C-alpha positions in Angstrom: 29.2 -49.2 -13.9 29.4 -48.3 -10.2 27.6 -45.0 -10.9 24.7 -46.8 -12.5 24.4 -49.2 -9.6 24.4 -46.3 -7.1 21.8 -44.4 -9.1 19.6 -47.4 -9.5 19.8 -48.4 -5.8 18.6 -45.0 -4.7 15.8 -44.9 -7.2 14.6 -48.4 -6.2 14.9 -47.4 -2.5 12.7 -44.5 -3.0 10.1 -46.6 -4.9 10.4 -49.4 -2.3 9.6 -47.0 0.5 6.7 -45.6 -1.3 5.2 -49.0 -2.0 6.1 -51.4 0.7 4.2 -50.8 4.0 0.9 -52.0 2.7 0.6 -54.3 5.7 -0.2 -51.4 7.9 -3.2 -50.1 5.8 -5.6 -51.1 8.6 -3.6 -49.5 11.3 -4.9 -46.0 10.8 -5.1 -42.8 12.8 -6.8 -39.4 12.3 -5.0 -36.9 10.3 -4.0 -33.9 12.4 -2.4 -30.5 11.9 1.1 -30.1 10.6 3.5 -31.0 13.4 6.6 -29.1 14.3 8.1 -31.7 16.6 10.0 -34.7 15.4 8.9 -37.4 17.8 5.8 -38.7 16.1 5.2 -42.0 14.4 4.8 -42.7 10.7 8.5 -42.2 10.1 8.2 -38.6 11.3 10.9 -39.0 13.9 13.3 -38.2 11.0 11.6 -34.7 11.0 11.5 -34.9 7.1 7.8 -35.6 6.5 4.7 -34.2 8.2 1.0 -35.1 8.1 -0.2 -32.4 5.7 -3.8 -31.2 5.3 -3.2 -28.7 2.5 -4.9 -29.3 -0.8 -1.6 -28.7 -2.6 1.8 -30.3 -2.9 3.7 -29.3 0.2 6.7 -30.7 2.1 8.5 -29.5 5.2 11.3 -30.2 7.8 10.8 -29.6 11.5 12.9 -28.9 14.5 13.6 -32.6 15.1 15.5 -32.7 11.8 17.0 -29.2 11.9 18.6 -29.7 15.3 20.5 -32.8 14.1 22.2 -31.0 11.2 25.3 -28.9 11.4 24.7 -25.7 13.4 26.2 -23.6 10.6 23.9 -25.1 7.9 21.6 -22.7 5.9 18.0 -23.3 4.9 18.9 -24.6 1.4 20.8 -27.5 3.0 18.0 -28.3 5.4 15.4 -28.9 2.6 17.7 -30.7 0.2 16.2 -34.2 0.7 12.6 -33.0 0.1 11.0 -34.0 -3.2 11.5 -31.6 -6.2 14.3 -29.7 -4.4 17.7 -29.4 -6.1 20.2 -27.3 -4.0 23.9 -26.9 -3.6 26.1 -25.0 -1.2 29.6 -23.8 -2.1 31.6 -25.3 0.7 29.6 -27.6 3.0 29.5 -25.2 5.9 26.6 -23.2 4.7 28.4 -19.9 5.3 29.2 -19.1 1.7 25.7 -19.4 0.2 24.4 -21.5 -2.7 21.3 -21.9 -4.8 18.1 -23.9 -4.9 15.6 -24.9 -7.5 12.2 -26.5 -7.0 10.6 -28.3 -10.0 13.2 -26.5 -12.1 12.1 -23.0 -10.8 15.1 -21.0 -9.7 15.3 -19.3 -6.3 14.4 -16.0 -7.9 11.2 -17.5 -9.1 10.2 -18.7 -5.6 8.8 -16.6 -2.8 10.8 -16.8 0.4 9.5 -15.6 3.8 10.6 -15.6 7.4 7.8 -15.4 9.9 5.6 -14.4 6.9 7.8 -11.4 5.8 9.3 -11.6 2.3 13.1 -11.8 2.1 13.8 -12.0 -1.7 15.8 -9.2 -3.1 13.3 -6.4 -3.9 15.0 -5.7 -7.2 16.1 -9.0 -8.7 14.2 -11.4 -6.4 17.5 -13.2 -5.6 17.9 -15.1 -2.4 20.9 -15.3 -0.1 20.4 -18.2 2.4 23.5 -17.5 4.6 21.9 -14.2 5.7 18.9 -15.5 7.6 18.3 -16.9 11.1 20.7 -19.2 13.0 19.7 -22.8 12.6 19.3 -23.1 16.4 16.3 -20.8 16.2 14.5 -22.3 13.2 11.6 -24.6 14.0 10.0 -25.3 10.6 10.9 -24.8 6.9 8.2 -25.6 4.4 8.2 -25.9 0.6 5.1 -25.4 -1.4 6.0 -26.9 -4.8 4.6 -25.1 -7.7 1.8 -23.1 -6.1 2.1 -19.9 -4.2 -0.2 -19.4 -1.2 -3.1 -17.1 -1.6 -2.0 -14.6 1.1 1.7 -14.9 0.2 3.4 -11.4 0.0 5.1 -12.0 -3.4 5.2 -10.4 -6.9 8.2 -12.5 -8.0 7.0 -16.1 -7.3 6.0 -18.0 -10.4 7.1 -21.4 -9.0 5.9 -21.7 -5.4 7.1 -20.5 -2.0 9.4 -21.5 0.8 8.8 -20.3 4.3 10.8 -20.3 7.5 9.4 -20.0 11.0 11.4 -19.1 14.1 10.9 -21.0 17.2 8.7 -19.5 20.0 10.4 -18.7 23.3 10.6 -21.4 25.9 8.0 -21.4 28.7 10.8 -21.9 31.3 13.8 -19.7 31.9 16.9 -21.1 30.2 20.4 -20.1 29.3 21.9 -22.1 26.5 25.5 -22.2 25.3 26.8 -23.9 22.2 30.2 -24.3 20.6 30.9 -25.8 17.2 34.3 -26.7 15.6 35.1 -28.5 12.5 37.0 -28.7 9.2 38.8 -25.8 7.7 39.1 -24.0 11.1 35.3 -23.8 11.5 34.3 -22.3 14.8 30.9 -21.1 16.0 30.0 -19.8 19.4 26.3 -19.4 20.3 24.4 -18.2 23.4 20.7 -17.9 23.9 18.7 -16.5 26.9 15.0 -17.5 27.3 13.2 -15.4 29.8 10.5 -17.9 30.5 7.0 -16.7 31.2 7.0 -13.4 33.0 4.5 -10.5 33.7 1.8 -12.9 35.1 2.8 -15.6 32.6 1.7 -13.4 29.7 5.0 -12.5 28.1 8.1 -14.4 27.1 11.1 -13.8 24.8 14.5 -15.1 23.8 17.5 -13.4 22.5 20.6 -15.1 21.0 24.0 -14.1 19.6 26.4 -16.1 17.5 29.8 -15.6 16.0 31.0 -17.9 13.2 34.2 -18.2 11.2 35.7 -20.7 8.8 38.4 -20.8 6.1 37.7 -21.7 2.5 38.4 -25.3 1.6 40.5 -24.1 -1.4 42.4 -20.8 -1.9 42.9 -18.1 0.6 40.1 -16.3 2.4 37.4 -17.0 4.9 33.9 -16.3 6.2 33.2 -14.2 9.3 29.7 -13.8 10.5 27.9 -12.3 13.5 24.2 -12.9 14.0 21.6 -11.9 16.5 18.0 -13.2 16.8 15.1 -12.1 19.0 11.6 -13.4 19.3 8.8 -12.7 21.8 5.2 -13.6 22.5 2.8 -11.4 24.4 -0.5 -13.1 25.3 -3.3 -10.4 25.3 -5.9 -12.9 26.5 -9.0 -14.2 24.9 -7.0 -15.8 22.1 -5.3 -12.5 21.1 -1.5 -12.2 21.0 1.4 -10.3 19.6 4.5 -12.0 18.3 7.6 -10.0 17.4 10.9 -11.0 15.8 14.2 -9.3 15.0 17.1 -10.8 13.0 20.5 -9.0 12.5 23.3 -10.4 10.4 26.8 -9.0 9.5 29.1 -11.0 7.3 32.4 -10.5 5.5 33.2 -13.4 3.1 35.7 -14.1 0.5 34.2 -15.5 -2.7 34.9 -18.9 -4.2 36.0 -18.9 -7.8 33.8 -20.5 -10.4 35.6 -22.3 -13.2 35.0 -23.5 -16.7 35.5 -27.2 -17.6 38.6 -26.2 -19.6 40.1 -24.4 -16.6 39.5 -27.5 -14.4 41.1 -29.7 -17.0 44.2 -27.5 -17.3 44.7 -26.3 -13.7 42.7 -28.8 -11.6 39.6 -28.2 -9.4 41.5 -26.4 -6.7 42.2 -23.4 -8.9 41.1 -20.3 -7.0 41.9 -16.6 -6.8 45.5 -15.5 -6.5 47.3 -14.6 -3.3 49.6 -11.9 -4.7 48.1 -8.4 -4.7 48.5 -6.2 -7.7 50.8 -3.2 -7.5 50.8 0.2 -9.0 53.2 1.2 -11.7 55.3 4.0 -10.4 53.9 7.3 -11.4 55.7 9.8 -13.5 55.5 11.7 -16.8 53.5 10.0 -19.6 50.9 7.3 -19.5 51.2 4.4 -17.0 49.0 1.3 -17.1 48.7 -1.0 -14.1 47.1 -3.8 -16.1 50.0 -4.1 -18.4 52.7 -3.5 -15.8 55.1 -6.5 -15.6 54.5 -7.5 -12.0 50.8 -7.7 -12.6 51.0 -10.1 -15.5 48.0 -12.5 -15.5 46.1 -10.8 -12.8 43.3 -9.4 -15.0 44.0 -11.0 -18.3 44.1 -14.5 -19.7 42.9 -16.9 -17.0 42.4 -14.0 -14.7 44.3 -15.0 -11.5 42.8 -11.9 -9.9 43.4 -11.4 -6.2 41.3 -13.1 -3.4 41.4 -9.9 -1.3 39.4 -8.1 -4.0 36.7 -10.9 -4.3 34.6 -10.1 -1.2 31.0 -10.1 -0.1 30.5 -7.7 2.8 26.9 -7.5 3.8 24.7 -6.4 6.7 21.0 -6.8 7.0 18.2 -6.8 9.6 14.6 -7.9 9.5 11.9 -6.8 12.1 8.6 -8.7 12.0 5.3 -8.6 14.0 2.2 -10.6 13.9 -0.6 -9.1 16.0 -3.6 -11.5 16.2 -6.8 -10.0 17.5 -9.7 -12.5 18.3 -12.7 -10.3 17.9 -15.2 -13.1 18.5 -15.1 -16.9 18.7 -15.6 -17.0 14.9 -13.8 -13.9 13.7 -10.3 -12.4 14.0 -7.9 -9.9 12.5 -4.2 -10.3 11.8 -1.9 -7.3 11.3 1.6 -8.2 10.3 4.0 -5.3 9.6 7.7 -5.8 8.8 10.8 -3.9 7.9 13.8 -5.3 6.0 17.1 -3.4 5.6 20.1 -4.5 3.7 23.5 -2.9 2.8 26.6 -4.3 1.3 28.7 -4.9 -1.8 30.1 -7.8 -3.7 31.6 -9.2 -6.9 35.1 -9.0 -8.3 36.2 -5.7 -6.9 39.5 -5.5 -8.9 38.9 -3.0 -11.6 40.7 -0.4 -13.7 40.0 3.3 -14.1 41.5 5.5 -16.8 42.1 9.1 -15.9 41.2 12.0 -18.1 40.5 15.7 -18.6 38.3 16.4 -21.6 34.8 17.6 -22.4 33.9 14.4 -24.2 34.4 12.4 -21.0 31.6 11.9 -18.4 32.1 14.5 -15.6 35.1 15.9 -17.5 37.1 12.7 -16.9 38.5 11.0 -13.8 40.8 13.0 -11.6 44.5 12.1 -11.0 44.3 8.8 -9.1 47.9 8.1 -8.5 48.8 11.7 -7.8 51.6 11.9 -10.4 50.5 15.3 -11.7 48.9 14.1 -15.0 45.6 12.5 -16.0 47.0 9.9 -18.5 47.1 6.7 -16.5 45.1 3.5 -16.2 45.1 2.5 -12.5 43.9 -0.5 -10.5 41.1 0.5 -8.1 38.5 -1.2 -5.9 34.9 -1.2 -7.0 31.9 -3.3 -6.0 28.2 -3.7 -6.6 27.0 -1.5 -3.7 23.3 -2.0 -2.7 21.2 -0.4 0.0 17.6 -1.4 0.5 14.8 -0.1 2.8 11.8 -2.3 2.6 8.8 -1.7 4.9 5.5 -3.6 4.4 2.4 -4.9 6.0 -0.2 -7.6 5.6 -3.7 -7.3 7.0 -6.1 -10.3 7.1 -9.6 -10.7 8.3 -10.8 -14.2 9.1 -14.5 -15.2 9.6 -16.1 -18.6 10.2 -19.7 -18.9 8.9 -21.1 -22.3 9.2 -18.9 -24.6 7.1 -17.0 -21.7 5.5 -13.7 -20.3 6.7 -13.4 -16.9 4.9 -10.2 -14.9 4.6 -9.8 -11.5 3.0 -6.8 -9.2 3.2 -4.4 -6.8 1.7 -0.6 -6.7 1.4 1.4 -3.5 0.7 5.1 -2.7 0.6 7.3 0.1 -0.7 11.0 -0.8 -1.3 13.7 1.7 -2.0 16.6 -0.1 -3.7 19.7 1.9 -4.4 22.4 0.3 -6.5 25.7 2.2 -7.0 29.3 1.3 -7.8 31.8 3.8 -6.4 35.5 3.4 -6.8 38.1 3.6 -4.0 41.9 3.5 -4.1 44.0 0.4 -3.2 47.6 0.2 -2.1 50.5 -2.1 -3.1 49.9 -4.4 -0.1 46.4 -5.4 -1.1 44.5 -3.0 1.1 41.4 -1.1 -0.1 40.7 2.3 1.3 37.0 1.4 1.9 36.1 -2.3 1.7 32.5 -1.7 2.6 32.3 1.3 0.2 30.4 3.3 2.8 32.7 6.3 3.2 32.1 8.9 0.4 35.2 10.8 1.6 37.4 8.0 0.2 35.6 7.6 -3.2 37.2 8.8 -6.4 35.8 11.8 -8.2 35.5 13.3 -11.7 36.9 16.6 -12.7 33.5 18.3 -12.0 33.5 17.0 -8.5 30.9 14.2 -9.1 31.7 10.7 -7.8 33.0 8.1 -10.3 30.3 5.4 -10.4 30.2 2.1 -12.4 26.4 2.3 -12.0 24.0 4.6 -10.2 20.4 3.6 -10.0 17.4 3.8 -7.8 14.4 1.5 -8.0 11.3 2.2 -6.0 9.0 -0.8 -6.1 5.5 -0.7 -4.7 4.0 -4.1 -4.3 0.3 -4.7 -3.6 -2.0 -7.7 -3.3 -5.7 -7.9 -2.5 -6.7 -11.5 -1.7 -9.7 -13.6 -0.7 -10.2 -17.2 0.1 -13.0 -19.5 1.1 -12.2 -22.8 2.8 -15.4 -24.9 2.6 -15.9 -28.1 4.7 -18.5 -30.6 3.2 -19.7 -34.1 4.1 -18.5 -33.9 7.7 -15.2 -32.6 6.5 -14.6 -35.5 4.2 -14.5 -33.0 1.4 -12.7 -29.8 1.7 -12.7 -27.1 -1.0 -10.4 -24.1 -1.1 -11.3 -21.4 -3.5 -9.0 -18.3 -3.6 -7.9 -15.4 -5.7 -5.5 -12.5 -5.4 -4.9 -9.5 -7.5 -1.2 -8.7 -7.3 0.7 -5.8 -8.8 4.0 -4.0 -8.6 4.9 -0.5 -9.8 8.5 0.1 -10.6 9.8 3.6 -10.6 13.4 3.4 -12.0 16.0 6.2 -12.2 19.3 5.8 -14.0 21.8 8.5 -13.1 24.9 9.0 -15.2 27.6 6.4 -14.6 30.6 4.8 -16.3 28.4 2.0 -17.7 25.3 4.0 -18.6 26.2 7.7 -19.0 22.7 9.1 -19.7 20.0 10.1 -17.3 16.7 8.5 -17.8 13.6 7.3 -15.8 11.2 4.4 -16.4 7.8 3.7 -14.9 6.6 0.1 -15.3 3.6 -1.7 -13.8 2.9 -5.4 -13.8 -0.2 -7.0 -12.5 -2.4 -10.1 -12.8 -5.4 -11.8 -11.3 -4.2 -15.1 -9.8 -7.0 -17.6 -9.1 -6.5 -20.9 -7.3 -8.7 -23.9 -6.6 -7.9 -26.8 -4.3 -9.9 -29.9 -3.3 -9.1 -32.6 -0.7 -11.2 -35.7 -0.2 -10.8 -38.0 2.8 -11.3 -41.5 1.5 -10.7 -43.1 4.9 -9.3 -41.8 8.2 -5.8 -42.6 6.7 -6.3 -42.0 2.9 -6.9 -38.8 1.1 -6.6 -37.4 -2.4 -6.2 -33.8 -3.5 -6.2 -31.6 -6.6 -4.9 -28.1 -6.9 -4.8 -25.6 -9.8 -3.2 -22.2 -9.3 -1.9 -19.3 -11.4 1.3 -17.5 -10.4 3.3 -14.6 -11.9 6.6 -12.9 -11.6 7.5 -9.4 -12.6 10.9 -8.9 -14.4 13.8 -8.0 -12.1 15.0 -4.4 -12.1 18.2 -5.4 -14.0 16.0 -5.4 -17.1 16.0 -1.6 -16.9 19.8 -1.2 -16.8 21.8 0.2 -19.8 18.8 1.0 -21.9 20.1 4.3 -23.4 22.3 4.5 -26.5 23.2 6.7 -29.4 24.1 9.9 -27.6 27.3 11.8 -27.0 29.1 13.5 -24.1 29.5 17.3 -24.5 31.2 19.4 -21.8 31.1 16.3 -19.5 27.4 15.8 -19.9 25.7 13.0 -21.9 23.2 14.5 -24.4 20.9 13.0 -27.0 20.4 9.2 -27.1 17.4 7.1 -27.1 15.9 4.9 -24.4 14.6 1.5 -25.6 12.1 -0.6 -23.8 13.1 -3.6 -21.7 13.1 -6.9 -23.6 11.0 -8.8 -21.2 7.5 -8.7 -19.6 6.0 -10.6 -16.7 6.2 -14.4 -16.7 3.2 -16.5 -15.6 2.6 -20.1 -14.8 -0.4 -22.4 -14.3 0.4 -25.2 -11.9 -1.7 -28.3 -11.6 -1.3 -31.1 -8.9 -3.1 -34.3 -8.5 -2.0 -36.1 -5.3 -2.6 -38.9 -2.8 -1.6 -39.0 0.9 -1.6 -41.8 3.5 -1.1 -41.3 7.2 -0.9 -44.1 9.8 1.0 -44.9 12.9 3.9 -46.4 11.2 3.8 -45.0 7.7 3.3 -41.6 6.2 3.2 -41.1 2.4 2.6 -38.3 0.0 2.7 -38.3 -3.8 1.6 -36.0 -6.6 1.6 -35.7 -10.4 2.2 -32.2 -11.6 2.0 -30.2 -14.8 3.2 -26.6 -15.2 2.3 -24.4 -18.2 4.7 -21.5 -18.4 4.3 -18.3 -20.4 7.0 -15.8 -21.2 9.7 -17.5 -19.1 12.6 -15.2 -18.4 16.3 -16.2 -18.6 19.4 -14.1 -18.2 22.4 -14.8 -20.3 25.5 -13.1 -21.8 25.0 -11.3 -25.1 28.3 -11.1 -27.0 26.8 -8.4 -29.3 26.2 -6.0 -26.5 28.8 -7.3 -24.1 26.3 -7.4 -21.3 24.1 -9.8 -19.3 20.6 -9.5 -20.9 17.2 -10.7 -19.9 15.5 -12.8 -22.6 12.0 -14.2 -23.1 12.7 -17.8 -23.9 9.0 -18.2 -24.7 6.5 -20.7 -23.5 7.5 -23.9 -21.8 6.0 -26.9 -20.0 7.1 -29.1 -17.1 5.6 -32.3 -16.0 6.5 -35.1 -13.6 5.8 -36.6 -10.2 7.1 -36.3 -6.6 7.0 -39.0 -3.9 8.0 -38.9 -0.3 7.5 -41.4 2.5 8.4 -41.9 6.1 8.3 -45.4 7.6 8.8 -46.6 11.2 10.6 -49.9 10.8 10.7 -50.3 14.6 10.0 -48.0 17.6 13.5 -46.6 17.2 14.4 -47.1 13.6 12.9 -44.7 11.0 13.3 -44.4 7.2 12.5 -41.5 4.9 12.7 -41.5 1.1 11.9 -39.1 -1.7 11.8 -39.5 -5.4 11.2 -36.9 -8.1 11.0 -36.9 -11.9 10.6 -33.8 -14.1 10.7 -33.3 -17.8 10.8 -29.7 -18.9 10.6 -28.4 -22.5 10.9 -25.1 -24.2 8.4 -24.8 -26.9 10.1 -22.7 -29.6 13.4 -21.4 -30.8 14.5 -18.2 -29.0 15.1 -15.0 -31.0 18.6 -13.8 -30.0 19.3 -10.9 -32.4 17.7 -9.3 -35.4 19.0 -12.1 -37.7 19.6 -15.1 -35.4 17.5 -17.5 -33.3 18.9 -20.0 -30.9 17.7 -23.6 -31.4 16.0 -24.0 -28.0 12.7 -25.5 -29.3 12.2 -28.9 -27.7 15.2 -28.5 -25.4 15.1 -28.9 -21.6 15.6 -26.0 -19.3 19.2 -25.9 -17.8 20.1 -27.1 -14.4 16.9 -29.2 -14.1 17.8 -32.8 -13.5 15.2 -35.4 -14.6 15.7 -37.5 -11.5 16.2 -36.6 -7.9 16.2 -39.1 -5.0 16.8 -38.7 -1.3 17.1 -41.3 1.5 17.5 -41.0 5.3 17.8 -43.7 7.9 17.8 -42.8 11.6 18.1 -44.8 14.8 17.2 -43.0 18.0 17.0 -44.4 21.5 16.7 -42.7 24.8 19.7 -40.2 25.0 21.4 -41.0 21.6 20.8 -41.1 17.9 22.6 -41.8 14.7 21.6 -41.2 11.1 22.8 -41.5 7.5 21.4 -39.9 4.4 22.1 -39.8 0.7 21.0 -37.6 -2.2 21.1 -38.4 -5.9 21.1 -35.6 -8.4 20.7 -36.6 -12.0 22.3 -35.4 -15.2 21.3 -31.8 -16.2 22.1 -29.5 -19.1 24.1 -26.3 -18.6 23.1 -24.2 -21.6 19.8 -23.2 -23.2 20.5 -25.1 -26.4 21.5 -28.3 -24.4 24.9 -28.6 -26.0 26.7 -29.1 -22.7 25.8 -31.1 -19.6 27.1 -32.4 -16.3 26.6 -35.9 -15.0 24.7 -37.2 -12.0 26.1 -37.8 -8.6 25.3 -39.2 -5.2 26.4 -37.6 -1.9 26.2 -39.2 1.5 26.1 -37.5 4.9 25.9 -38.8 8.4 25.4 -37.6 12.0 25.2 -38.8 15.6 24.5 -37.3 19.0 24.5 -38.2 22.7 23.0 -36.4 25.6 24.7 -36.9 29.0 22.8 -36.9 32.3 22.1 -33.5 33.8 23.9 -32.3 36.9 22.9 -29.8 39.5 24.2 -26.9 37.4 24.4 -28.3 33.9 21.3 -29.5 32.1 21.2 -31.9 29.1 24.8 -31.6 28.0 24.9 -32.9 24.5 27.5 -33.6 21.8 26.6 -33.8 18.1 28.8 -35.0 15.2 28.1 -34.3 11.5 30.0 -35.3 8.5 29.2 -34.2 4.9 30.2 -35.9 1.7 31.5 -39.0 3.5 33.0 -40.6 0.5 34.6 -37.3 -0.8 32.5 -37.4 -4.0 33.7 -34.9 -6.7 31.0 -33.2 -8.8 30.2 -29.9 -10.4 27.4 -27.4 -9.7 26.3 -24.9 -12.2 27.0 -21.3 -11.2 23.9 -19.4 -12.2 24.6 -16.3 -10.3 21.9 -14.8 -8.1 19.2 -15.4 -10.6 18.2 -17.4 -13.6 21.5 -16.7 -15.4 22.5 -19.2 -18.0 25.0 -19.6 -20.9 23.1 -19.8 -24.1 25.4 -22.0 -26.1 28.8 -23.7 -25.3 29.4 -24.4 -29.0 29.1 -21.6 -31.7 25.7 -21.3 -33.4 26.0 -19.4 -36.6 27.4 -16.0 -35.8 26.7 -16.5 -32.0 30.0 -17.2 -30.4 30.5 -20.0 -27.9 30.5 -19.1 -24.2 31.7 -21.6 -21.6 29.5 -22.3 -18.6 30.9 -21.7 -15.1 30.8 -24.2 -12.3 31.5 -24.5 -8.6 33.5 -27.6 -7.7 32.2 -29.8 -4.9 33.3 -29.3 -1.3 35.4 -32.1 0.1 34.5 -34.3 3.1 33.9 -32.0 6.0 33.0 -32.6 9.7 31.7 -30.6 12.6 31.3 -31.2 16.3 28.8 -29.3 18.4 28.7 -29.1 22.2 25.5 -27.9 23.8 24.5 -27.3 27.4 21.8 -25.4 29.3 22.2 -23.6 32.6 
């Protein structure tokens, strides 16, 4: 009963905020540009709602909100209260990652950018929020629900886009220091230097460095992260400028263990990876097997206690961006925006076994003697991870021209990503140490008899993405009516090479191309200076991830160590497309800002990844056509000069149209079912009081019931989580400027709940209960992080 009261109170609160401030309808103001500061009226002092002019559904958070959250938070946590957004993080600190969905679209169906450069994985389109900028350097995060922007550099965004913008350098010279400590030995040190305006006030930059570490809240292990950000602005004069940015991140994290409901019921929610490393069976004559050796009982069988030291995510990445804006004339300009993204690392469960051998019917002649006991008969524990290296350069060029009441934009985007994915093996010792944790030293990798490296996988995907786009923004009736007509032709060419490996022993190549014409139309009509309505229709598309090309060869044999024969089948999936429609209303006044929209999404060839027991692999499936419809409301209201209220409320109903073919003889009963991990109801609430040099806020987020399988035979209940924060700025002294202390607490009431583990993409369990000859498979979950706190001390010099 208490759960129902909590749910109802949040829903009513969201509706009350949306409907109540009618008394201020006459107190209007002109609608301006989207703000990035949090000190405006209309409830905007919470930083959770801006006065938008776009003819599409769009929400954002600004610096005023971001700076009040925990300094270790990631972008998914920052946007969690916005309408249509359903996100989770694994431990509350933001350091271990998480996932986000918008209108039921998974993160790999959304385009993500930083300073306009795409940061989705170039192969799978996955997103890793803990790898991006420090929160101290973010000034704006926006969410375009459902529709992707015309000029957006994406070929994997069927459900909208999320963009992050770094703060510009300060005009005055400044040196900032910050220290954060908190639950589970959380520590973060951060320093930033702003140059102020130099070189005749035409150039300014900042550079920052941070080091963060925290223990896991359950099980052994920790997160260690080092991060550097740089941003600069060079004023060329006459309205021209060059902005550059650089972000570097290096992290080594232990993973959290995901659990089934049965494991939670039997062992409790704190079950995690084991703390005892596996040991090798002493070598000698005959066949030894580490996995059946007595001291290793239970490590890789049964409930798989595994070992936390072999569940790691080491990763390094950097991103360089530039936006060169050239004002050719008062009504014309050119933007040239090159970028370069690099990533390298590994991950997964690295505890694996390798069986030695020396025979012609084994790949490479078999694996050489690993334990050096003089024979090749043993099965030995080794360390192997999903090693990935990506080079991703690209550029967007735009030409802008004002002709009377027309704002024209034409442009072109191009990138070429080299995405190498391998899986080398390296030895481990009896103390839990791997010879090469980062898997970046070929001299330590295990080899086959013919001298080739033993690899679990060995692929190269070269992806060439292109978009030609054009848009006309037309102002009519003294700008009361604004029309936005756009189109882009986007394509991606995949050149895939599969080299022989343990999981796919045959060599093959594939060349696949996907393209589509993506029109969009938006209209905004200004009813009064405060009221406006808008309509938007846009087509989006997403190419299949490159995992669709893995393991496509079968039927051959290995002769003299080389795989021969075999046939290569086509991938099971094609591009997915969506038409998104929005009809909305906005109100913007001194005390009240409101935005609401009705939406309808028509989806074709929606892709889902699930485990196929017939092939013992994760497989991409076309679940067919589906539809989603609902509404989204958000509102900010200034109760007094110092007290502000924000609320959001979202409803969505998704439906798969038909049963999904699963094998030659079996179809899964998905027709009429809802898409997994898509709660019908989401509601957010934030109340903030701010006066002079101090503030305090509280916020709550309700996430409704959602299904966890494609056939909807398992679900998890709704829950509400409350967070709070406060801050105080002390008077400046002669040498210390604006010393500030901030306090944040997450999950105040220690609410326990489950979040569906869907991997790095749209990975779902098909059925939790057996369907015909399709065996049951239990969904995996992350358990909720407990109550956590952090304290941040900030000062400028």
